[in-house]
C-alpha positions in Angstrom: 71.7 16.5 9.1 72.3 15.6 5.5 69.5 13.0 5.4 66.6 13.7 3.1 63.5 14.5 5.3 61.1 13.6 2.5 62.0 10.0 2.3 59.1 7.7 3.4 59.8 4.5 5.3 59.0 1.4 3.3 56.3 -0.9 4.3 57.0 -4.5 5.1 55.4 -7.3 3.0 53.0 -8.1 5.9 51.9 -4.5 6.2 51.3 -4.4 2.4 49.2 -7.6 2.6 47.1 -6.1 5.5 46.5 -2.9 3.5 45.4 -4.9 0.5 43.1 -7.0 2.6 41.5 -3.9 4.3 41.0 -2.3 0.9 39.3 -5.4 -0.5 37.2 -5.7 2.6 36.1 -2.1 2.5 35.3 -2.3 -1.2 33.3 -5.4 -0.7 31.3 -3.8 2.1 30.5 -0.8 -0.1 29.3 -3.0 -2.9 27.2 -5.1 -0.6 25.7 -1.9 0.8 24.9 -0.3 -2.5 23.8 -3.4 -4.4 20.1 -3.3 -3.2 19.5 0.3 -4.4 19.1 -0.5 -8.2 16.7 -3.3 -7.3 14.5 -1.1 -5.1 14.6 1.7 -7.7 13.5 -0.8 -10.4 10.6 -2.1 -8.2 9.5 1.5 -7.5 9.5 2.5 -11.2 7.7 -0.7 -12.3 5.2 -1.0 -9.5 2.1 0.3 -11.3 -1.3 -0.8 -12.4 0.4 -2.8 -15.1 1.4 -5.4 -12.5 -2.0 -5.3 -10.7 -3.8 -8.7 -10.5 -7.5 -8.3 -10.8 -9.4 -10.5 -8.3 -12.2 -12.8 -9.3 -15.8 -11.4 -8.8 -17.2 -12.3 -5.4 -20.9 -13.3 -4.9 -22.1 -11.6 -1.7 -25.6 -13.0 -1.7 -29.1 -11.6 -1.3 -29.1 -8.0 -0.1 -32.0 -8.6 2.4 -30.1 -11.3 4.2 -26.7 -9.8 3.7 -27.6 -6.6 5.5 -29.8 -8.1 8.1 -29.2 -6.1 11.3 -26.2 -4.2 9.9 -25.5 -1.5 7.4 -21.9 -2.6 6.7 -20.5 -5.9 5.5 -16.7 -6.4 5.6 -15.1 -8.9 3.1 -11.9 -9.6 1.2 -11.7 -9.3 -2.6 -8.3 -10.7 -3.6 -5.8 -8.8 -1.4 -8.2 -5.9 -0.7 -10.1 -5.3 2.5 -13.5 -4.1 1.4 -16.6 -2.7 3.1 -20.0 -2.9 1.4 -22.4 -0.3 2.8 -26.2 -0.8 2.4 -27.8 1.7 0.1 -29.7 4.5 1.7 -32.5 4.4 -0.8 -34.1 1.1 -1.9 -33.5 1.8 -5.6 -29.8 2.6 -5.1 -27.0 0.1 -5.3 -24.8 -0.6 -2.3 -21.4 1.1 -2.1 -18.2 -0.9 -1.9 -15.1 0.8 -0.8 -11.5 -0.4 -0.5 -10.4 0.2 3.1 -7.0 1.6 2.1 -6.2 5.2 2.9 -5.2 7.1 -0.2 -2.7 9.1 1.8 -0.3 6.6 3.4 -1.9 3.2 2.5 -3.0 2.4 6.1 -6.3 0.5 6.7 -9.1 2.9 7.6 -11.7 2.1 10.3 -15.5 2.4 9.7 -17.1 4.3 12.6 -20.9 3.7 12.1 -22.0 6.2 14.8 -20.2 9.0 12.9 -20.8 7.5 9.5 -17.1 8.1 8.7 -13.9 6.2 7.9 -11.0 7.2 10.0 -7.3 6.6 9.3 -5.4 6.4 12.5 -2.0 6.7 10.8 -2.2 10.5 10.2 -5.8 11.4 11.3 -7.4 11.5 7.9 -11.2 11.0 7.6 -13.5 10.0 4.8 -17.3 10.4 4.4 -19.5 7.3 4.0 -19.4 7.7 0.2 -15.6 7.6 0.3 -15.0 11.3 -0.3 -12.4 13.2 1.8 -13.7 14.7 5.0 -10.5 15.7 6.7 -7.0 16.1 5.4 -4.2 14.9 4.9 -5.7 12.5 2.2 -6.5 14.4 -1.0 -8.0 11.5 -3.0 -11.2 9.6 -2.1 -11.3 6.0 -1.1 -11.3 3.6 -4.1 -14.9 2.7 -4.9 -15.5 -0.8 -6.4 -18.3 -2.0 -8.6 -21.3 -3.8 -7.0 -24.0 -5.3 -9.3 -27.4 -6.8 -8.6 -27.5 -10.1 -10.5 -29.6 -13.2 -10.5 -27.3 -14.8 -8.0 -27.5 -11.7 -5.7 -25.0 -8.9 -5.1 -21.7 -9.4 -6.9 -18.6 -7.5 -6.0 -16.1 -6.8 -8.9 -12.5 -5.6 -8.7 -13.2 -2.7 -10.9 -12.6 0.8 -9.7 -15.3 3.3 -10.3 -14.7 7.0 -10.9 -15.3 9.1 -7.7 
């Protein structure tokens, strides 16, 4: 037993070629897997109000005909689903609320019998004025500007302070 036990057997050319191919294949798969992460990170970091597109004002019409037989009118303002609630007092302006939950971004449902908005994603609730009634949301619904103008009620894509 004079042979050296540490001597490694040499690989044939075919085995070397298979090893190179497997290494390239694995490296390509890792690059393909990791490539989307910088893009997603960039979108997350730049997705802010700076990229927000403001919708054109929407004429809703005369309040007396708009709210005939109902207290809530549902409409779209750009990409937003909005509800306009009739004012409780004659001198008050109607309230317009974006129907997007501030917790998880789900669409909230108006329940007129309870006078609340309910988010079915996580059980959050909001009062008729948009304020938080039940957690997990911690921020009120986005309130939008509604003005009485000569052409009737006009809905603007301008967020009001809560």
